[in-house]
N, C-alpha and C positions, 0 to 999 in steps of 0.2 A: 212377520216379515220385517226385516231390518231396513231402516231408512239410511241412505248414504249421508254421511256427515260432511258438510262443507269444510274444507281445510281452513284453519285460521291463518292470519296474516304471517305469523312466524313460519308456519309450515309451507306456505306458498313461497316465501323467500328462500327457504332451505331447498325446496324442490327446484326452484329456478337455478340456484347455485350448483346443485347436483347435475342438472342438465348442461350447464355451461362447462362443468368439469369433464363431462363425458365427451364434449365436443373438442376438448383440448387435444392437440396432436399427440399421438403416441410415438411418433418418430423422433421428436426432438425434446430436449429438456430446456426449460426457459432460463435465459441468462441470469436474470435477477434472482429467481428462486434458487438457482444453483449457487449464486454468490452467498445467499443466506446460509446454505448448507456449509459453505466454506467457513463462514464465521462461527457456525456451530462447532466445527472441528477445532477452531482456535479456542473456543470456550471449553471444549473437552480437555484441552491441555491444562487449563486452569482448574479443572475438576479432578485431574489425574493425581491420585495420592503419591505416585512415584515421581512426579515432578517436584523438584525442590520448592519449598514454600514461597520464597521471594520471587522465584520464576513464575509460580502460579499467580502471584500478584501482578507481574508484568503482563501475563496473558489476559488477565481481566481488563487491564488498561487498554490493551490492543483491541479487544472486542469492542470497547467503547469508541476508540478513535476510528476503527474500521466503519462502525455503524454511523458515526458522524459524517464521514465522507460519502457513504452510500446514500444517506438521506439527502445530503446537500447537493448531490449530483444526479444519481439515478432516480430517486423518488421525485426530486424537483423536476426532472425532465418529464416524468409521467404526469405530474400535476399540470405542467405547461400544456401537454397534449390534450388533457381533459378540458382545460380552460379554453383551448382553441377549438373544441368540438370534434377532435380527432377520434374516430371510432373503429378504424381499420384494425384487423387482427395482425399480430406479428407472425413470423413463420412458425412459432410454437403454439399458435392458436389463441393467444390472449389479446383482448382489447386493453387499452390503458386503464380503464375503470375496473375491469375484472382483475387485472394483474395487481393493481394497487391494493385491492381488497385482500388478495392472497398474501401479499407482502406484509400488510399490517397485522394480519392474523398470526403469521409465522413469526414476525419480528416481536410482537407482544409476548409470545410464548418464550422466545429466546431471552428477552430482557428480564422476564420473570425468573427464568432459570439462572441468568447471570447474577442477579441480586441474591438469589438463594445461595449461590456459590460464594458471593461476596461475604455473606454472613458467616458461612462456614470458615472461610479463609481468615477473617478477622478474629474468630474464636481461636483458631490455631496460632495466629500471630500473638494473641494475648498469652497463650501458654508459653510462647518463646520469649516473652518479655517485651513485646512491641504492642503497646496498648493505645487504642483510640478511645478516649474518655469523653464524658459529657461534663459540662460545667458543674452541675449539682453534685457530681461524684468526686470533685476535687477537695483536698483538705484546705484549711484556712490559709496556709502559706502559699499554696498553689493558686488559690483564688485571688489573693492579693497581687501575685505576679501577673496573672492573666488580666486582671482589671487594669493594672498599670500598662500592660502591652496594648490593651484596647484603647485606652485614653491617649497614650503617647504615639502609637503607630497607626492604629486603624481609624479611629475617630476623625483625625484631621483630613483624611482623604475621602470620607463618605459624603455622599450628596443625596439626601432624601428628596424624592420627586413625587409631589402630590399630583393626583389626577382628578380634575373637576372641570366645571364649565369654563373657567378662565384659563386652565392649564391643561392643554391636550396631552394625550399619552406620549411620553417621550420616546425617542428612538431607543429600541432595545437591541443591543449588539449581538451579532451572530455568535452562538456558542458561549456566551457569558452567563454566569449564574447570577440570578437576582433574587431578592426577597420580596414577596408580595405581602403588604402589611395592611390589615384592616384596623381601624381605630374609631373610638367614640370620644367626643369631647367631654372633659370632666364635667359632671353635673347633668349631662344629657340622659335621656331615656335610653336604656340599653337596647330597646326594641326598635329604635330609630335606624334608618338606613345608615350603614357605617361609611366612614371616609376611607378612601383607597389611596395607597401610595406604594411606590416601589423604591428599592435601594439596590444598587449594583454591588455585588461582592467583588472587591477590587481584584482585577486580574494580574496586577503587578505586585501583589503580595502573595506569599506562600499560602496555599490552601490548607496546609496543616502546620500547626505551631507547636514547637517543642515545649513541654511543660516541665518545670523544675522537678527533679527526682525526689520521691518521698524518702523519709528517713529509713535507713537500713533496707533500701530496695535497690535492685539493679535494673528494674524495668525502665524502659524508655517510653514515656507517655506523650501523646499528642492530642491536640484538640483541633477540630476543624474551624476554619476562619468564620464560616457562617454560623456556627454554634455560638461563638463569642459575640458575634453581631446580634444574633437573636436575643441572647440574654441581656444585652445592653441596649436594645432597640429603643427603649424609653428615652434614652439620651438624645435621640434625634427628633423627638416629637413632644416637646414640653407642652403641657396643658391638655394632652390627649392620652387616652388609655389604649394600648394595643390589645386587641381581642383575638387576633390571629396573625401568625407569621409563618409563611411557608415559602420554600424555594421554588423557582421556575427557571426554565431555560428554553430558548428558541433556536431552532436550526433554520437557517435561511438558504435560499437558492444561491449557491456559490459558484456556478458555472459561468465562465466569461463569455460574453456575447460580443464578438469583435467584428467591426466592419474594416477588415484589412485592406480591401480594395480602395476604400475611401480615406484611409488613414495616411495623412502626410507624414506622420512620425509615429511608428509603431510603439516606441517607448512611451510616448505621451498617451496614446490610446489605451494601452494596457494599464498605465497608472490611473487613468480615469475610471476604467472598469474595476480596478481593485478598490477604489473608493466607493463605487456603487455596490460592490459585493456586501458592504456592511449593512445595507438596507435592502438586500434582495428579498423577494417575497417569502414569507414564512412557509415552511413545509412540515415542521414538527414542533410540537409543544410538549415539553417534559415538566411535570409538576410533582412535588412531593406528595406521597400518599397521605390522605386525610386533609387535603387543602380545603379551606372553607368554600362552600358552594358559590357564595357571592363572588369571592376572589376568582374562582375558576371561570365563572360566567364572564367576568370582566376581561380576563385574558383571552378566552376563546372568541369573544366578540371582537376584541381589538385585532387579533391575529387571523381571524376568520378561519379557525381550525377547530374541528370537532373530532372527526374520525382519526386524525393523526395526533391525538393526545395520548401521552403515556403517563400513567401514574406510577411513580418510582418509590419502591419500599427501601429507601436508603439514601445516601448522599447522591446528589446529581453530579454527573460528569466525573467518573472515577478514573479519568486519564491521569490524575495526579498520582495515582498509584505507581506509575512508571518512574517518576522522579524519586518517590520515596524508596523504591526498591534499589535504585541506582546510587542513592546518596547515603543510605544508612551505613554507618561505620560498624565494622565487625560483621557477625552473623554469616561468616563465609560458609558454614555448613548448610545454610539455607539457600545457597546459590549453586549453579552449575560450577564444576571445577574450572579454573582459568585455563584457557588454551594459549599456547605460545606459537603463533603461526610461524612456519619455517620460511626462511628466505629461499627462493628457488635455487636448487643445487647448481644449476647451470651458471648462475651469476655469482655464486658464493665466493670463489677465489679470484674472480676476474675484476680488474679495474675498469675495463672498457666494455660497455654493453655492445658496442658496434662490432668489436672483434669477435664476440661470441656469436652474434646473429649473422655474421658473414658465413659461419660454418654450419649453423643449424637453427631450426625454429625452436621456440621455447613456449610451452603452454603452462599457464599458472592457474591454479584452482583455489579461489578464495572461499572462505576465510582461512582455510587450512594452510595455504601459502600466503604470505603477507602482501598486502597492497603496496607496501613500501617499494617493491620492485617496479611498479608502474610509475610511482612518483619519482623514484630515482632515475628512471629512464628519461623522463621529461626534464628533470633537473640537469641530468648529464647532457642532454641535447641543448639545453639553454646556455650552458657554459662552454660547450665544445666549439673552438674557433673554426672548425671545418664545417659545422652545420650552417647551411645557408637559409633554410626555411623550416618552420614548424606549422602544421595545419592540424586543427583539432575541433571536434564537436564537444559541446558542453551542454548537457541536459539538466543535471543536478550536481552541484559541487558543495563541499562542506563549508562550514562557517569560517574556517581559518585555513584555506587551502594553499598548501605549498605549491601545488600545480599552477594555480592562478598567479602566485608571486613569481614563479619561474618563467611563465609566459611573458609577464610584464618585463622581467629582467632581460629576457631574450630580445624583446622588441627594442628596449632601451639601448642594447648593445649593437643594434644595427641589423639584426636578423629579420627576415620577412616572417611575421607571425600573423596567421589568420585564424580567428576563432569564430566558429558558428555557435552562437549562444541562443538557446531556445527560450525565448521570453515567456512562452505559454505553457511551461512545465507546471502543471496544476499545483497550486499552493506553495510553489517556489518562485513565483513570478517576481516578488519584491527583491529577493536575494539575487536572482539572475540579472535584474536591472542594475543593481549595485555593482555586480561583477562587470557587466558590460561597460558601464561608465568608467570604471577604474582601468579596464584594459584599453579602452579608447584613449584615455589620458596618457597611458604609457607608450602609445604608438602602435598598438596592435590594430590590425584590420578586423573590425567586429562586424559580423554578418548575422542578420536575424532570420535567415532561412528563406523559404519560398512562401508566397501568399497562399493561405489556405492549408498549409501542411506544417505539422510539427516535425522538427528534426530530432528523431529518437535514436538514430544510429550512433554507436559508440566507437569512434575511430580516431587515431592519431597518425599523422604522416610526418616523418622527418626526412628532409632532403640534405644529403651530405656530399661535400666535394672530396673525392678520394682519388689521388693521383691525377689521371687525365680523364676521369669520368665522374658522373653523379650517380650515387646509389640511394635508393629509397629504403627506409625502414618504417615498418608499420606495426602499430598495436591495434587490434580490434577485439572488442569484448562484448559480453552479454549484459554487463552492469555499468552503472554510471561511474564517472571519474570522481568518486566521493569516498574519501578514506574512512569516514565514519560508518556509512552503510556497508562498506566492504568488510567490516568486522562482524556484521550481523546478517549479511545476505550470502548465499552460495552463488558464485558466478565463476565463469571461466574467461580467460583472456589469452590471446595468441600474439606473440612477438614474432615477426618474420622479416627477412630481407628478400623474400621471393619476388623476382622481377615482375611476374605476371600480376600478383596481388598488388605490388607497388604501382604498376601502371593503372590498374583499376581504381586504386585509392586516389591517384591524381585526377583521374577522370571524374570521380565522384565529387571531389571538392570543386572542380571546375563547373559541374552541373549546378551545385548549390550556390556558388558565389557569382557565376557569370551567366552568359547566354550560351548554352551548349545543347545540341540535339541529343536525345536519348542515346546513351553509349551502347555499343555492342560489347557487353561485358565478357571478359575472358574467364573470370573465376567468380566474381560477385553475382549475387542476385539482389536487386534493389527495388524496394517499394517506393512509390506506388506504381512504377512503370511495369516491372516484370517479375517481381518476387512471387506473386500469386500464381502466375503462369508457370514459373519454374517449379514451384511445389506441385502443381497439377501434373506437370511432366514427370517429375520424380515418382509421384504416387502411381501414375498410370504405367510407368516403366516397371514398377514392382508387380502390378496386375498382369502385365504381359508375361513377365518371368513366371509368375504362378501358373498362368494358363498353359504355358509351354513346358511346365515341369521343372523349372530351374529354381534354385533357392530364392525365396522372396520373403522379405520381412521389413517392417518399419518399426523403429523405436523413436518416439518423439517426446522430448521433455520440454515443458513450457509452463507458463503461468496460467494461461487461459485459452480455451478453444470455443469460439462462439460464432464464427463465420459459417453460414449455412452451406455455402459452396464447398468449403473445406470439409465439413462434416459429410456432405454427400459424396465427395471424392473418396473419403475413407470408407464409407459404406460400400461403394462400388468395388474398392480394392478388397475389402473383406469378402464380398460375394464372389470375387475372383479367386479366393483362396489365400490371400496374403495374411500372414500373421501380424497383427498390429498391437504393440504394447505402448500405451500412452501413460506418461507420468505428468499429471496436470495438478498443480497445487491448488488452483482456485476454480474458476468458472469452467464448466464443461457442458455444452449443449448436446453432445453426442450421447445417445443411449446405447450402452454396450450390451452384448449378450442377447440380443433379440434374434430369434431363429429366422433364417433367411435374409437377415439384414446386417447384423453385426456380431454374429456368434464367434467370429475370429478376432474380436477386439476386446482388450481388457483396459481398464482405466484405473489408475491408483493415484492417490494424493498423499503427500508426506507433509505433515505439519509437526515441526520439532523446534529445537532450540534456535536454529537459524532459519531465516526466510528463504525457502527454495526459490531461486530467481533465475537460474541459468536456463538458456534455451539451446538445446542440443538436438540435432536431427540426424538419424541414422537410416540409411537405405542399403539393404543387402545387395541389390544389383547383381543377382545371379552369382554371387560369390566375390565380386570385385567391389568391396564395400566403399561407400561414400559416407563421410561424416561432415557435418556442418555445425558451426556455432552462429548464433544470430541474436540480434537485438529485438526481433519481432516475435510476438505471440501470434496465434492464428485467430485473430479477431479482425472484424471488419475495419476498425480504425487503424490497426497496424498495417493492413494490406492495401488500404485505399486512401488513407488520409494522413499518412506519416511517411517521412523519409526513413526507411529501415534498411538494414543490411544483413545479408546472409553470406558467410564466408566459408569456403571449404578448408578443412584441415588436411594438408597434403603430406606432411612428414609422417612416415609410417609409425615411428615411435610415439609421436604425439597423438596419432589416430588411435593407437592402442590405449593410451591414457584416457581419451574421451570415451571409448567403449567401456573401459573399466568404471568410469564415473557412472555411466548408465546402468551397468550391471549391479553396482553397489545399491543404487536406488531400487532396482527391480527385486533385489533379494531381501529388502527390509521387511521384517515380520514383527516389528515392535511399534513403530510409529506410522507405518503405511496403512491406509484405509482404501478398500476397493469400492468402486462405484457399481451399484447394482442397477439392473434395468429399470427398477421403479424410481430411480433418482436418489435413493438413499445410499449412504456410505456405511460400510461395515469394516471393523478391524480385521486385519489379515491374521488369522490364527492357524498355525500348523505345528507339526511335531518336531520341526527342525530346531537347532540351537538358536536362541534369540540373537537376532542380527539387526542392529540399529544403524542405519546407513550413515547418519551424520557422525557417529562415533567411528565407524569403519573407514570413512572417507579419509581420515587423518593418515591411515596406513598407505594410502595411494602415494603420498609423497615419499614414503620409504621405498615403496615398490619402484617408483620413478628413479630414485637414486641407485637402486640395485641394477635396474635396466641400463642406466647410463654408464655405470661402472663396468658392467659386463660387455 
């Protein structure tokens, strides 16, 4: 007779986790776990041999920067919930503690895979003559040059910081790389407890340093800043012997906690919070693999982090790869071919934007069509003597924005200029504060939006005196007024002088800047007041068409879908027979292909050269098709905590172009991945000719030209 064995502690833990997983909802996918799958798709681009090598380098850097933000915001929020004793499950079935365990397990695996890819990519770079070397592998001439660089450039800015009873642990800055140094005093017993110190790797110096070329070699060699510091660490601690030097890096809670109601000056309140961000509570500790156990214990004790510790087999923080890939001279064969964005054909031969827009609407598809058209429109308005007023929202602007300069010029020349600047645009707060102050000095009316709401809508209104009347011209877009990101993100923007859209635009600015009751919109749908209800209405209308045998279809292209009510509305439409095709780059909480729930829904994600950023919504409407562009994803924050805008495309030709953009994405069988009902993504493989949507999108501008000419 066999005796039942008591399960050991490890088995009990595994059984408990298995039970918890079985309790997880099968109806929804978790937002944070879905985000991790998105970052895996970015990593897959770095692993793809068909991706040019220096582009693979960039994707590796993007994986790191994405993960930094995820940890400092999403994981930080979960840790705050755990600290507060919050144990309620979210709508996907996870408690904060259970979710953070899953996140750490999946993220650890991803980071391990990322650094495996890093080693492969650096080997391939070496073959191409781009070499990252170690100090010991340099020849005598190179060592002399690097020694001189260390003593002349690096050493003067270094500050060794000892940690002992009289010197408490210094402030460790968010996302900065440090060296943890263990030392013994010369002549002391090696078995004595070591001395502990840290040294910051200067963030204002380049992480990689160009090494003099070897004789008869065309290779470009680089050495990492921390490698040079480690080799010369003795210079910082005379009389002591270093026994261990390893890098570490801390990620802190970077979310702003604002008391907007009690803030007399929002600018000052945000500036205070930005200073506090530097010492937000730690949420992740990264250490170099092989770190001395004593040093690791010191760090974990100081930062009170154990489970969120990552041992990294390679350099910490490889976001520097982005700068390397962008600044290396030559090596064009290792990059994507340059593209030359076309100027919108409607504006090509016209001197006056307003003359064109009186006759027709113009739709612009970035980055295939240049953002210069948007900048030129605002510059044109700033200098046009007939323009009386310019009103604009600014969420993120570039570092040297001609748009900002033009708005300032317009105000100085006597035009009424109103700019809604979003000070709470995450990680762009400091830049936006600088813009706000500069615009105020030039005479612009600067508004910081409404209490508790971010202004995320992207819209410009120009009011112009024409003969005996005023005419409104509007630009509304899916992307920020930022010429830099417009080269890297796919977005659409609509120029129009449609009077109905113009009236709604005026009403929107009046709501943001003054006291106005919620407007009865003629064409717009605006969050947080009515956008969600409008979307519910449009989705339910498709369900009615399907039940009554009329054409019913939804195509929605967005960055993220995580609002439970929106997911439920799509489930209900699917059950009514509506065919739903979702193109979602990032987070998706909807589980497609579940019999009886979502068998009429497909979800695909495209990760490629450009960041898919446009939000386009298509409703078949029984054959009378409606198409919208929007600033809003279908996330809770967009629908309830932000000022967002959805605008119809009314011009038949422009509507055709929007539908073509959607169809191009739906036909992608090279870079598109389909979401399975188990939450995993699989590459779309079929027997059709390879069709890469971002390469094919360039042809839409040619199609547009042909349509206009015909």
